[in-house]
Every structure is written in C-alpha cells, then in structure tokens.
N, CA, C and O of each residue as an XYZ file, in Angstrom:
340
protein
N     -16.295      9.598     12.946
C     -16.184      8.187     12.581
C     -15.264      8.059     11.365
O     -15.492      8.731     10.358
N     -14.243      7.226     11.431
C     -13.325      7.066     10.305
C     -14.030      6.459      9.091
O     -14.925      5.622      9.215
N     -13.602      6.903      7.940
C     -14.136      6.387      6.685
C     -13.646      4.953      6.500
O     -12.468      4.672      6.720
N     -14.530      4.045      6.099
C     -14.163      2.651      5.872
C     -13.915      2.443      4.388
O     -14.589      3.038      3.547
N     -12.961      1.610      4.076
C     -12.691      1.267      2.689
C     -12.856     -0.238      2.534
O     -12.343     -1.024      3.331
N     -13.573     -0.614      1.504
C     -13.791     -2.042      1.257
C     -12.683     -2.547      0.342
O     -12.480     -2.026     -0.755
N     -11.979     -3.551      0.800
C     -10.857     -4.112      0.049
C     -11.259     -5.436     -0.576
O     -12.013     -6.216      0.007
N     -10.742     -5.673     -1.770
C     -11.008     -6.952     -2.420
C     -10.196     -8.045     -1.729
O      -9.307     -7.747     -0.932
N     -10.490     -9.282     -2.024
C      -9.768    -10.406     -1.441
C      -8.387    -10.528     -2.075
O      -8.247    -10.464     -3.297
N      -7.380    -10.702     -1.243
C      -6.014    -10.909     -1.730
C      -5.856    -12.332     -2.247
O      -6.362    -13.281     -1.648
N      -5.158    -12.471     -3.355
C      -4.821    -13.818     -3.812
C      -3.597    -14.293     -3.018
O      -2.883    -13.481     -2.429
N      -3.363    -15.582     -3.005
C      -2.192    -16.116     -2.301
C      -0.904    -15.564     -2.900
O       0.048    -15.275     -2.175
N      -0.875    -15.418     -4.224
C       0.304    -14.896     -4.907
C       0.565    -13.438     -4.498
O       1.707    -13.055     -4.245
N      -0.504    -12.629     -4.437
C      -0.345    -11.230     -4.030
C       0.155    -11.141     -2.589
O       1.054    -10.356     -2.289
N      -0.422    -11.937     -1.710
C       0.002    -11.918     -0.306
C       1.478    -12.293     -0.184
O       2.227    -11.658      0.558
N       1.887    -13.323     -0.913
C       3.280    -13.760     -0.883
C       4.209    -12.652     -1.371
O       5.239    -12.378     -0.755
N       3.837    -12.019     -2.479
C       4.666    -10.940     -3.017
C       4.727     -9.754     -2.061
O       5.796     -9.177     -1.863
N       3.600     -9.383     -1.467
C       3.578     -8.260     -0.533
C       4.453     -8.547      0.687
O       5.190     -7.672      1.142
N       4.375     -9.748      1.207
C       5.195    -10.108      2.356
C       6.677    -10.075      1.995
O       7.506     -9.623      2.784
N       7.002    -10.556      0.800
C       8.382    -10.531      0.328
C       8.870     -9.087      0.171
O       9.973     -8.752      0.603
N       8.047     -8.236     -0.446
C       8.411     -6.826     -0.636
C       8.580     -6.108      0.705
O       9.486     -5.289      0.860
N       7.716     -6.409      1.666
C       7.750     -5.692      2.944
C       9.013     -6.007      3.759
O       9.392     -5.238      4.643
N       9.657     -7.135      3.459
C      10.895     -7.517      4.161
C      12.144     -7.281      3.322
O      13.257     -7.551      3.774
N      11.967     -6.782      2.115
C      13.076     -6.661      1.174
C      14.079     -5.580      1.585
O      13.710     -4.501      2.050
N      15.347     -5.906      1.399
C      16.413     -4.925      1.635
C      16.886     -4.324      0.318
O      17.657     -3.364      0.314
N      16.428     -4.884     -0.797
C      16.886     -4.413     -2.105
C      15.838     -3.604     -2.865
O      16.190     -2.848     -3.770
N      14.576     -3.744     -2.524
C      13.519     -2.945     -3.161
C      13.613     -1.513     -2.651
O      14.171     -1.257     -1.584
N      13.058     -0.581     -3.428
C      13.078      0.819     -2.992
C      12.237      0.969     -1.722
O      11.302      0.205     -1.483
N      12.590      1.961     -0.925
C      11.865      2.206      0.329
C      10.385      2.459      0.081
O       9.541      2.083      0.894
N      10.077      3.091     -1.030
C       8.673      3.370     -1.348
C       7.870      2.084     -1.508
O       6.766      1.962     -0.977
N       8.428      1.134     -2.236
C       7.726     -0.137     -2.473
C       7.566     -0.899     -1.159
O       6.500     -1.452     -0.889
N       8.613     -0.929     -0.346
C       8.565     -1.615      0.946
C       7.480     -1.004      1.823
O       6.683     -1.722      2.427
N       7.452      0.316      1.889
C       6.463      0.999      2.723
C       5.042      0.766      2.208
O       4.124      0.548      2.998
N       4.862      0.812      0.916
C       3.533      0.592      0.333
C       3.056     -0.827      0.572
O       1.876     -1.047      0.845
N       3.955     -1.790      0.472
C       3.594     -3.183      0.750
C       3.159     -3.329      2.214
O       2.197     -4.036      2.516
N       3.870     -2.658      3.110
C       3.501     -2.699      4.531
C       2.126     -2.088      4.750
O       1.332     -2.612      5.532
N       1.833     -0.976      4.062
C       0.514     -0.337      4.169
C      -0.590     -1.320      3.812
O      -1.571     -1.469      4.541
N      -0.413     -1.985      2.683
C      -1.433     -2.915      2.190
C      -1.612     -4.073      3.163
O      -2.741     -4.435      3.495
N      -0.516     -4.654      3.619
C      -0.601     -5.786      4.544
C      -1.276     -5.395      5.855
O      -2.100     -6.144      6.380
N      -0.930     -4.227      6.381
C      -1.562     -3.772      7.626
C      -3.065     -3.576      7.437
O      -3.856     -3.936      8.308
N      -3.451     -3.009      6.307
C      -4.876     -2.793      6.034
C      -5.622     -4.124      5.959
O      -6.737     -4.244      6.467
N      -5.011     -5.115      5.330
C      -5.652     -6.429      5.213
C      -5.667     -7.181      6.545
O      -6.431     -8.131      6.712
N      -4.829     -6.760      7.486
C      -4.849     -7.351      8.825
C      -5.904     -6.682      9.704
O      -6.102     -7.076     10.853
N      -6.579     -5.670      9.161
C      -7.652     -5.003      9.890
C      -7.217     -3.791     10.687
O      -8.001     -3.260     11.474
N      -5.986     -3.339     10.503
C      -5.494     -2.154     11.207
C      -6.173     -0.927     10.602
O      -6.175     -0.774      9.380
N      -6.756     -0.040     11.435
C      -7.400      1.165     10.905
C      -6.412      2.064     10.168
O      -5.229      2.121     10.503
N      -6.923      2.762      9.162
C      -6.091      3.618      8.318
C      -5.350      4.669      9.144
O      -4.195      4.980      8.854
N      -5.994      5.210     10.155
C      -5.349      6.230     10.986
C      -4.118      5.667     11.697
O      -3.101      6.352     11.814
N      -4.206      4.432     12.166
C      -3.060      3.802     12.818
C      -1.947      3.499     11.815
O      -0.766      3.639     12.130
N      -2.329      3.086     10.609
C      -1.333      2.824      9.565
C      -0.587      4.117      9.253
O       0.640      4.120      9.154
N      -1.325      5.213      9.098
C      -0.689      6.494      8.767
C       0.246      6.946      9.881
O       1.321      7.477      9.602
N      -0.138      6.747     11.120
C       0.730      7.110     12.242
C       1.975      6.227     12.298
O       3.086      6.718     12.498
N       1.782      4.939     12.121
C       2.897      3.990     12.207
C       3.943      4.231     11.124
O       5.143      4.133     11.382
N       3.485      4.547      9.903
C       4.395      4.735      8.780
C       4.703      6.210      8.511
O       5.403      6.535      7.552
N       4.188      7.085      9.344
C       4.429      8.523      9.230
C       4.029      9.063      7.852
O       4.795      9.777      7.205
N       2.843      8.717      7.427
C       2.257      9.191      6.178
C       0.881      9.764      6.474
O       0.287      9.463      7.510
N       0.378     10.583      5.574
C      -0.950     11.164      5.782
C      -2.020     10.092      5.554
O      -1.797      9.099      4.862
N      -3.174     10.323      6.153
C      -4.304      9.419      5.970
C      -4.681      9.375      4.490
O      -5.016      8.316      3.959
N      -4.623     10.526      3.834
C      -4.950     10.612      2.410
C      -4.018      9.733      1.583
O      -4.466      9.044      0.667
N      -2.728      9.752      1.898
C      -1.760      8.937      1.160
C      -2.056      7.446      1.335
O      -1.929      6.673      0.386
N      -2.441      7.051      2.523
C      -2.762      5.641      2.772
C      -3.997      5.236      1.972
O      -4.008      4.183      1.336
N      -5.042      6.075      2.003
C      -6.243      5.775      1.218
C      -5.923      5.687     -0.273
O      -6.431      4.806     -0.967
N      -5.092      6.590     -0.762
C      -4.710      6.593     -2.175
C      -4.049      5.268     -2.552
O      -4.401      4.659     -3.563
N      -3.092      4.826     -1.740
C      -2.381      3.574     -2.022
C      -3.318      2.373     -1.961
O      -3.222      1.468     -2.790
N      -4.222      2.361     -0.985
C      -5.158      1.243     -0.862
C      -6.079      1.174     -2.080
O      -6.346      0.093     -2.605
N      -6.559      2.327     -2.521
C      -7.435      2.361     -3.696
C      -6.695      1.924     -4.950
O      -7.235      1.170     -5.759
N      -5.445      2.398     -5.120
C      -4.661      2.002     -6.296
C      -4.373      0.507     -6.286
O      -4.460     -0.150     -7.324
N      -4.029     -0.036     -5.115
C      -3.771     -1.470     -5.031
C      -5.042     -2.245     -5.335
O      -4.999     -3.258     -6.034
N      -6.162     -1.786     -4.822
C      -7.427     -2.463     -5.044
C      -7.764     -2.520     -6.534
O      -8.312     -3.512     -7.015
N      -7.436     -1.455     -7.256
C      -7.744     -1.375     -8.681
C      -6.695     -2.063     -9.559
O      -7.042     -2.747    -10.521
N      -5.397     -1.879     -9.224
C      -4.319     -2.315    -10.107
C      -3.528     -3.522     -9.604
O      -2.735     -4.090    -10.355
N      -3.727     -3.916     -8.364
C      -2.971     -5.040     -7.816
C      -1.524     -4.641     -7.527
O      -1.253     -3.489     -7.186
N      -0.609     -5.575     -7.658
C       0.810     -5.351     -7.363
C       1.367     -4.189     -8.188
O       2.215     -3.440     -7.704
N       0.901     -4.035     -9.415
C       1.377     -2.940    -10.275
C       1.060     -1.572     -9.652
O       1.742     -0.592     -9.952
N       0.053     -1.495     -8.804
C      -0.321     -0.243     -8.155
C       0.684      0.232     -7.125
O       0.576      1.358     -6.640
N       1.667     -0.601     -6.777
C       2.704     -0.186     -5.829
C       3.727      0.738     -6.486
O       4.380      1.534     -5.811
N       3.861      0.625     -7.800
C       4.837      1.432     -8.535
C       4.336      2.867     -8.696
O       3.132      3.122     -8.678
N       5.281      3.799     -8.855
C       4.912      5.174     -9.174
C       4.407      5.236    -10.599
O       4.883      4.508    -11.471
N       3.445      6.104    -10.832
C       2.986      6.333    -12.195
C       3.974      7.271    -12.883
O       4.597      8.104    -12.224
N       4.120      7.143    -14.199
C       5.026      8.049    -14.905
C       4.562      9.497    -14.771
O       3.367      9.791    -14.764
N       5.516     10.362    -14.669
C       5.200     11.798    -14.584
C       5.604     12.455    -15.883
O       6.255     11.845    -16.731
N       5.216     13.688    -16.025
C       5.437     14.356    -17.312
C       6.880     14.745    -17.553
O       7.253     15.005    -18.697
N       7.699     14.795    -16.528
C       9.110     15.118    -16.712
C       9.377     16.608    -16.677
O       8.580     17.395    -16.167
N      10.495     16.963    -17.220
C      10.962     18.325    -17.175
C      10.192     19.215    -18.146
O       9.809     18.785    -19.233
N       9.976     20.448    -17.738
C       9.267     21.404    -18.616
C      10.201     21.955    -19.637
O       9.799     22.772    -20.465
C-alpha cells in the first residue's frame, strides 16, 4: 500500500504562482518540474504516478512535497550547499 501524505490547503496565490511556474519558459527546469510535482499531488495523482511521469524517484517527490508543505513557494528553491572544500 503506498504511503499517503497529508497536504495543507493551497492558497489562491500559491496555486496561481505554481501554475505560472509550471508553464514558464524562463524559470529553471528544476523549478518548473517541482511546480508540476506539487500541482499533480494537489490534483490527487498518486506519488508513484508523479515519479513515473516526471522521471524522478518516489523519495524525491515525497521530499519536495514535504518541503513545499513546510516552506511554501520558497521550498521550490534549492537550499544553499556548503560549496567547495
């Protein structure tokens, strides 16, 4: 049985921004793909289907959904990394 994730309610502003990002030709591919992940999840598409459709692991989809749930639109961005050793 697939693991279920409970998502918070999207605000109208968040939905509008996600839809805009998912169709964007100027945003980075990562942001576009992440916006699509979130929108598909809110449409009720199972995580396994989202991962297959976007060619990402199930774990990556869950990670993005959890980050979006916690951080909102800011969760679509990459977190800073430590840089060069």
